C-alpha positions in Angstrom: 0.0 0.0 0.0 1.4 3.4 -1.1 0.9 6.1 1.6 0.1 9.4 0.0 0.0 11.5 3.2 1.1 10.8 6.8 1.8 12.5 10.0 4.1 11.2 12.8 3.6 12.5 16.3 2.3 15.8 15.1 1.8 18.3 18.0 0.7 21.9 18.2 -0.1 24.2 21.2 -1.4 27.7 21.5 0.1 28.8 24.8 -0.8 26.2 27.4 -3.6 24.8 25.2 -2.6 21.7 23.3 -4.8 21.6 20.2 -2.9 18.8 18.4 -1.7 15.9 20.5 0.8 13.5 19.0 -1.3 12.8 15.9 -0.1 10.0 13.7 -2.2 9.0 10.6 -1.5 7.3 7.3 -3.8 8.0 4.3 -3.1 5.6 1.4 -3.1 6.7 -2.3 -6.6 6.9 -3.6 -8.2 6.7 -0.2 -11.4 8.6 0.7 -10.8 9.4 4.4 -13.1 11.5 6.7 -11.8 13.4 9.7 -14.5 13.8 12.3 -14.9 14.9 15.9 -16.8 17.3 18.1 -16.3 21.1 17.9 -12.9 22.0 19.2 -11.4 18.6 18.4 -8.7 20.2 16.3 -9.8 19.1 12.9 -9.1 22.3 11.0 -5.9 22.9 13.0 -4.6 19.5 11.8 -5.4 20.5 8.2 -3.7 23.9 8.7 -0.6 22.0 9.9 -0.6 19.7 7.0 -0.9 22.5 4.5 1.7 24.8 6.1 -0.6 27.5 7.4 0.6 26.6 10.9 4.0 25.3 12.0 3.9 22.3 14.3 5.7 22.3 17.7 6.7 18.6 17.1 6.4 15.7 14.8 6.6 15.3 11.0 4.4 15.6 7.9 5.2 13.4 4.9 3.8 13.6 1.4 4.4 10.5 -0.6 7.1 9.6 1.9 8.9 12.9 1.5 9.3 15.1 4.6 7.5 18.4 4.0 7.3 19.6 7.6 9.5 22.6 6.9 8.2 23.3 3.4 6.3 26.6 2.8 2.6 26.3 2.0 3.2 27.3 -1.7 5.8 24.6 -2.1 3.4 22.0 -0.7 0.8 23.0 -3.4 3.4 22.6 -6.1 4.2 19.1 -4.7 0.5 18.2 -4.9 -1.0 18.9 -1.5 -4.0 21.1 -2.1 -6.9 22.2 0.1 -10.3 24.0 0.1 -11.6 26.1 2.9 -14.8 26.2 5.0 -15.7 29.6 3.4 -15.2 29.7 -0.4 -13.0 32.4 -1.9 -14.0 32.7 -5.6 -13.8 35.4 -8.3 -17.5 36.1 -8.5 -17.4 38.1 -11.7 -15.6 35.5 -13.7 -17.2 32.5 -15.3 -16.2 29.0 -14.0 -14.5 28.4 -17.4 -12.4 31.6 -17.1 -11.5 30.9 -13.5 -10.4 27.3 -14.0 -8.6 28.1 -17.2 -6.6 30.7 -15.3 -5.8 28.1 -12.6 -4.6 25.7 -15.3 -2.4 28.4 -16.9 -1.0 29.3 -13.4 0.0 25.6 -13.0 1.7 25.7 -16.4 3.5 29.0 -15.6 1.8 31.0 -18.3 -0.8 32.8 -16.2 1.0 36.2 -16.5 0.3 36.6 -20.2 -2.6 34.2 -20.6 -5.4 36.5 -19.5 -5.5 38.7 -22.6 -4.8 35.8 -25.0 -6.7 33.0 -23.3 -8.0 31.9 -26.7 -4.5 31.2 -27.8 -4.3 28.6 -25.1 -7.0 26.3 -26.4 -5.6 23.2 -24.7 -5.8 25.0 -21.3 -9.4 25.9 -22.0 -10.1 22.3 -23.0 -8.5 21.0 -19.8 -10.6 23.4 -17.7 -13.8 22.4 -19.5 -13.0 18.7 -18.9 -12.5 19.4 -15.1 -15.8 21.3 -14.9 -17.6 18.6 -16.8 -16.3 15.9 -14.5 -17.8 17.9 -11.6 -21.1 18.4 -13.4 -20.5 22.1 -14.1 -20.1 21.9 -17.8 -23.5 23.2 -18.6 -23.0 26.2 -16.4 -19.4 27.0 -17.2 -20.2 30.3 -19.0 -22.4 31.7 -16.3 -21.0 34.2 -13.9 -19.8 32.5 -10.7 -22.0 34.8 -8.6 -25.1 33.4 -10.4 -24.3 29.8 -9.4 -26.1 28.0 -6.6 -24.0 27.7 -3.5 -23.5 24.0 -4.0 -22.2 24.7 -7.5 -19.8 27.3 -6.1 -18.4 24.7 -3.7 -17.9 22.4 -6.7 -16.1 25.2 -8.5 -13.7 25.5 -5.6 -12.9 21.8 -6.0 -12.5 22.3 -9.7 -9.9 25.1 -9.0 -8.1 22.7 -6.7 -8.1 20.0 -9.4 -6.6 22.4 -11.9 -3.4 22.2 -9.9 -3.3 18.4 -10.5 -3.2 17.5 -6.8 -1.9 14.2 -5.4 -3.8 14.8 -2.1 -6.9 17.0 -1.8 -7.9 18.2 1.7 -11.5 19.4 1.9 -12.5 21.5 5.0 -16.3 21.1 5.3 -17.1 21.1 1.6 -20.8 20.9 2.3 -20.8 23.8 4.8 -23.7 26.1 4.0 -24.9 23.9 1.1 -28.6 23.0 1.2 -29.2 19.4 2.2 -30.7 18.5 -1.2 -27.5 19.7 -2.9 -24.9 18.2 -0.5 -25.4 14.6 -1.5 -24.9 15.6 -5.1 -21.7 17.5 -4.2 -20.3 14.5 -2.4 -21.2 12.2 -5.3 -19.0 14.4 -7.5 -16.3 14.2 -4.9 -16.5 10.4 -4.7 -16.2 10.2 -8.5 -12.9 12.1 -8.5 -10.0 10.2 -10.2 -8.9 7.2 -8.2 -5.3 8.5 -8.1 -6.4 11.6 -6.2 -6.3 11.0 -2.4 -9.1 12.8 -0.5 -9.2 13.7 3.2 -12.3 15.6 4.2 -13.8 17.2 7.3 -17.5 17.0 7.5 -20.1 17.4 10.3 -23.0 15.6 8.5 -22.5 12.0 9.7 -24.8 10.7 7.0 -22.5 12.0 4.3 -19.4 10.8 6.2 -20.8 7.3 6.6 -21.9 7.1 3.0 -18.8 8.4 1.2 -15.8 7.7 3.4 -13.8 4.5 3.0 -12.2 5.0 6.5 -12.9 7.5 9.3 -10.5 9.1 11.7 -12.0 10.4 14.9 -10.3 13.3 16.7 -11.2 14.2 20.3 -9.4 17.0 22.2 -6.6 17.2 19.6 -5.8 13.5 19.6 -6.8 10.4 17.6 -9.5 8.5 19.5 -9.8 5.8 16.9 -9.8 5.0 13.2 -11.7 2.4 11.2 -14.2 1.6 8.5 -17.6 3.3 8.7 -19.0 0.0 10.1 -16.3 -0.1 12.8 -16.8 3.5 13.7 -20.5 3.3 13.8 -20.3 0.4 16.2 -17.7 1.9 18.5 -19.3 2.8 21.9 -16.6 5.5 22.5 -17.5 7.3 19.3 -21.2 7.1 20.1 -20.5 8.5 23.6 -18.6 11.4 22.0 -21.4 12.3 19.7 -24.5 11.6 21.8 -24.4 15.0 23.3 -23.9 16.8 20.0 -25.6 14.7 17.3 -28.1 12.5 19.1 -27.1 9.4 17.1 -24.8 8.1 14.5 -26.1 6.5 11.3 -27.0 2.9 11.7 -24.1 0.6 10.8 -26.3 -1.2 8.2 -26.6 2.0 6.1 -22.9 2.9 6.0 -20.1 2.4 3.5 -21.7 3.7 0.3 -20.7 2.2 -3.0 -18.9 5.4 -4.1 -16.1 5.1 -1.5 -12.6 4.1 -2.6 -9.8 2.8 -0.5 
């Protein structure tokens, strides 16, 4: 099994508050892993450490076996570690095709002069359209981004990430703010991403987690409580105890492990 992303004894404190406690995880290539836990468990902090927005106080981060602990955030993106955020940051006055084409040109190092001559970079436009089509945005690629439904805007954010050709894609609550009837469609598109793209996502909707994750990592108070398949996590009394006060119940184990998951 090829490990795409791993942490070894990762630790982070803010003053006397330990927010990441000796976290060691291994996410295999092509895996669809969910990172769950109650509010304040340290999920986003862990993502920020992996992507270089925060510096750890101890431990290591490895991308494809290469130690990237000291690498700047931009260098991690170039090496294939890409993320989205809880709140989208899009160019609302561009069309999805324009935005993703610019991202493709940026990856190719031609963004500086591509804007005025984007028609001259037909292959970049074609690549952008293929990405948008794979995420079910092809029919809306010429609309202004501000006119898209919020769920479509979240998909566009993923399309922009895919334009960088990531090896590992980190999604921080991709369904946040998305109406429930759109969130399953959004996750279906995520599940259908190329199998060589590794996905680690944070999500509060347990039904989505249990349907689309191949494995689930449970964080509590900054440390890993347990890790397992959706069936194993759903049956774990410690996990149920953590969530009873916040969610009421976890999905029944008989309904977990949707057919879209990879691992």
